[in-house]
VOMARFI-744078 format. One record per residue: residue number from 1; x, y, z of N, C-alpha, C in turn. Coordinates in Angstrom, 3 decimals. Layout:
! VOMARFI-744078
<NUM; <X; Y; Z>; <X; Y; Z>; <X; Y; Z>>
...
END
This chain:
! VOMARFI-744078
<1; <0.921; -1.108; -0.018>; <-0.009; 0.141; 0.137>; <0.956; 1.279; -0.017>>
<2; <1.847; 1.174; 0.689>; <2.685; 2.587; 0.781>; <3.379; 2.712; -0.216>>
<3; <3.976; 1.561; -1.240>; <4.458; 1.680; -2.438>; <3.763; 2.546; -3.474>>
<4; <2.359; 2.024; -3.585>; <1.563; 2.650; -4.658>; <1.019; 4.276; -4.022>>
<5; <1.121; 4.477; -2.732>; <0.811; 5.632; -2.436>; <1.960; 6.794; -2.645>>
<6; <3.182; 6.279; -2.387>; <4.452; 7.113; -3.063>; <4.120; 7.610; -4.554>>
<7; <3.353; 6.776; -5.245>; <3.633; 7.431; -6.796>; <2.116; 8.178; -6.848>>
<8; <1.174; 8.077; -5.910>; <-0.096; 8.847; -6.107>; <-0.386; 10.176; -5.294>>
<9; <0.594; 10.217; -4.082>; <-0.072; 11.405; -3.061>; <1.268; 11.856; -2.756>>
<10; <0.988; 13.223; -2.307>; <1.865; 14.018; -2.038>; <2.769; 13.439; -0.691>>
<11; <3.467; 12.827; -0.576>; <3.886; 12.429; 1.115>; <4.916; 13.039; 1.285>>
<12; <5.178; 13.586; 2.644>; <6.325; 14.129; 3.376>; <7.337; 12.977; 3.803>>
<13; <6.700; 12.058; 4.344>; <7.281; 10.839; 4.840>; <6.323; 9.508; 4.967>>
<14; <7.015; 8.464; 5.157>; <6.163; 7.146; 5.407>; <6.726; 6.506; 6.677>>
<15; <6.193; 5.378; 7.140>; <6.686; 4.421; 8.242>; <6.432; 3.217; 7.447>>
<16; <7.786; 2.677; 7.968>; <8.014; 1.215; 7.673>; <9.006; 0.544; 8.663>>
<17; <8.518; -0.878; 8.898>; <9.406; -1.715; 9.547>; <10.873; -2.189; 8.964>>
<18; <11.774; -1.987; 9.810>; <13.238; -2.163; 9.017>; <13.840; -2.458; 10.367>>
<19; <14.580; -3.415; 10.349>; <15.792; -3.896; 11.361>; <17.021; -4.924; 10.672>>
<20; <17.768; -5.590; 11.481>; <18.423; -6.469; 10.917>; <17.727; -7.781; 10.354>>
<21; <16.707; -8.066; 11.042>; <15.779; -9.275; 10.805>; <14.831; -8.862; 9.580>>
<22; <14.301; -7.912; 9.114>; <13.268; -7.337; 8.438>; <14.004; -6.004; 7.187>>
<23; <14.638; -6.559; 6.370>; <15.278; -5.805; 5.405>; <14.669; -5.343; 4.033>>
<24; <13.716; -6.506; 3.792>; <13.019; -6.011; 2.359>; <12.472; -4.676; 1.923>>
<25; <11.617; -4.282; 3.346>; <11.648; -2.862; 3.020>; <12.552; -1.982; 2.423>>
<26; <13.423; -2.177; 2.605>; <14.637; -1.139; 2.178>; <14.780; -1.196; 0.570>>
<27; <14.828; -2.693; 0.089>; <15.093; -2.899; -1.065>; <13.528; -2.474; -1.934>>
<28; <12.715; -2.380; -1.456>; <11.409; -2.117; -2.324>; <10.963; -0.513; -1.985>>
<29; <11.088; 0.235; -0.717>; <10.657; 1.314; -0.569>; <11.578; 2.174; -1.002>>
<30; <12.998; 2.017; -0.516>; <13.881; 3.149; -0.553>; <14.282; 3.585; -1.782>>
<31; <14.510; 2.979; -2.913>; <14.578; 3.562; -4.142>; <13.339; 4.703; -4.548>>
<32; <11.963; 4.406; -4.255>; <11.282; 5.381; -4.829>; <10.951; 6.118; -3.633>>
<33; <11.090; 6.363; -2.646>; <10.955; 7.140; -1.633>; <12.153; 8.309; -2.017>>
<34; <13.405; 7.803; -2.392>; <14.266; 8.671; -2.725>; <14.059; 9.516; -3.907>>
<35; <13.323; 8.818; -4.898>; <13.101; 9.610; -6.196>; <12.266; 10.934; -5.926>>
<36; <11.248; 10.400; -4.976>; <9.805; 11.209; -4.659>; <10.296; 12.112; -3.544>>
<37; <11.404; 11.910; -2.805>; <12.111; 13.000; -1.765>; <11.271; 12.712; -0.534>>
<38; <10.977; 11.563; -0.310>; <9.784; 11.320; 0.681>; <10.895; 10.547; 1.979>>
<39; <10.729; 11.022; 3.026>; <11.355; 10.355; 4.450>; <10.717; 9.353; 4.717>>
<40; <11.882; 8.241; 5.412>; <11.369; 7.264; 5.727>; <11.455; 6.597; 7.259>>
<41; <10.230; 6.980; 8.251>; <10.542; 6.511; 9.706>; <10.980; 4.951; 9.789>>
<42; <11.856; 4.950; 10.502>; <11.686; 3.243; 10.779>; <11.039; 3.074; 12.039>>
<43; <10.175; 1.852; 11.963>; <9.284; 1.365; 12.721>; <10.126; 0.062; 13.369>>
<44; <10.409; -0.184; 14.702>; <10.815; -1.330; 15.483>; <11.981; -1.662; 14.936>>
<45; <13.299; -0.826; 15.139>; <14.353; -1.042; 14.732>; <15.362; -1.936; 15.614>>
<46; <14.690; -2.267; 16.911>; <15.691; -3.159; 17.482>; <14.480; -4.537; 17.750>>
<47; <13.533; -4.518; 16.849>; <13.074; -6.045; 16.343>; <12.340; -6.192; 17.741>>
<48; <11.610; -5.280; 18.389>; <10.705; -5.610; 19.858>; <11.916; -6.058; 20.858>>
<49; <12.983; -5.225; 20.968>; <13.901; -5.798; 21.859>; <14.811; -6.834; 21.597>>
<50; <14.580; -7.752; 20.592>; <14.952; -8.713; 20.404>; <16.804; -8.580; 19.963>>
<51; <16.757; -7.236; 19.480>; <18.082; -6.748; 19.239>; <18.758; -6.092; 20.056>>
<52; <18.276; -5.971; 21.298>; <18.944; -5.199; 22.286>; <20.079; -5.636; 22.760>>
<53; <20.471; -7.052; 22.845>; <21.525; -7.656; 23.541>; <21.032; -8.114; 24.933>>
<54; <19.959; -8.283; 25.400>; <19.390; -8.460; 26.396>; <18.958; -9.913; 26.507>>
<55; <18.726; -10.481; 25.443>; <18.380; -12.101; 25.075>; <18.817; -12.860; 24.380>>
<56; <19.088; -14.257; 24.862>; <20.311; -15.025; 24.266>; <19.195; -15.930; 23.442>>
<57; <19.769; -16.987; 22.891>; <19.031; -17.939; 21.994>; <18.129; -18.743; 22.741>>
<58; <18.371; -19.145; 24.114>; <17.533; -19.987; 25.259>; <16.627; -19.250; 25.928>>
<59; <16.550; -17.816; 25.747>; <15.749; -16.649; 26.725>; <14.106; -17.357; 26.203>>
<60; <13.356; -17.457; 27.339>; <11.846; -17.582; 27.580>; <11.125; -16.501; 27.715>>
<61; <10.107; -16.449; 26.794>; <9.031; -15.647; 26.854>; <7.647; -16.377; 27.478>>
<62; <6.882; -15.482; 27.636>; <5.611; -15.849; 28.414>; <4.890; -16.669; 26.959>>
<63; <3.915; -17.577; 27.417>; <3.114; -18.261; 26.274>; <2.586; -17.334; 25.329>>
<64; <1.954; -16.106; 25.670>; <1.167; -15.332; 24.870>; <2.167; -14.285; 24.585>>
<65; <3.343; -14.014; 24.757>; <4.319; -13.039; 24.433>; <4.148; -13.049; 22.607>>
<66; <4.034; -12.129; 21.967>; <4.173; -12.088; 20.437>; <5.633; -12.465; 19.684>>
<67; <6.480; -12.455; 20.902>; <7.979; -12.519; 20.461>; <8.153; -14.279; 20.028>>
<68; <7.059; -14.812; 20.511>; <6.946; -16.299; 20.599>; <6.730; -17.006; 18.676>>
<69; <6.190; -16.103; 18.208>; <5.556; -16.453; 17.175>; <6.741; -16.839; 15.887>>
<70; <8.061; -16.691; 15.798>; <8.713; -16.426; 15.121>; <10.116; -17.101; 15.900>>
<71; <10.229; -18.069; 16.519>; <11.243; -18.822; 17.499>; <12.365; -19.220; 16.175>>
<72; <11.856; -19.866; 15.196>; <12.798; -20.662; 14.413>; <13.689; -19.455; 13.450>>
<73; <13.168; -18.307; 13.083>; <13.417; -17.174; 12.513>; <12.896; -17.204; 11.162>>
<74; <11.945; -18.408; 10.949>; <11.352; -18.218; 9.187>; <10.859; -17.218; 8.740>>
<75; <10.154; -16.381; 9.679>; <9.376; -15.494; 8.947>; <10.304; -13.962; 8.856>>
<76; <11.555; -14.134; 9.327>; <12.450; -13.138; 9.036>; <12.752; -12.958; 7.250>>
<77; <12.886; -11.939; 6.797>; <12.745; -11.593; 5.112>; <13.923; -10.721; 5.125>>
<78; <15.410; -11.419; 5.482>; <16.697; -10.775; 5.297>; <17.121; -10.945; 3.901>>
<79; <17.325; -9.685; 3.317>; <17.664; -9.707; 2.063>; <19.093; -10.489; 1.510>>
END
């Protein structure tokens, strides 16, 4: 949705998830934003604290904690 909005609206900035785990927004969004002169506000740069250095591979979260959804890393879309 953001990608099509860049070509149709007069945007000043847009928000996108981006961190070491989720890098595809950079390859898809950045070139068009640069052409349009649109700034990008990065959301969740520390991957919900997973990149804060406070957790280890064996760290446990509560069963209803959303950080459990991707324990094996398959949902990460690293470029």
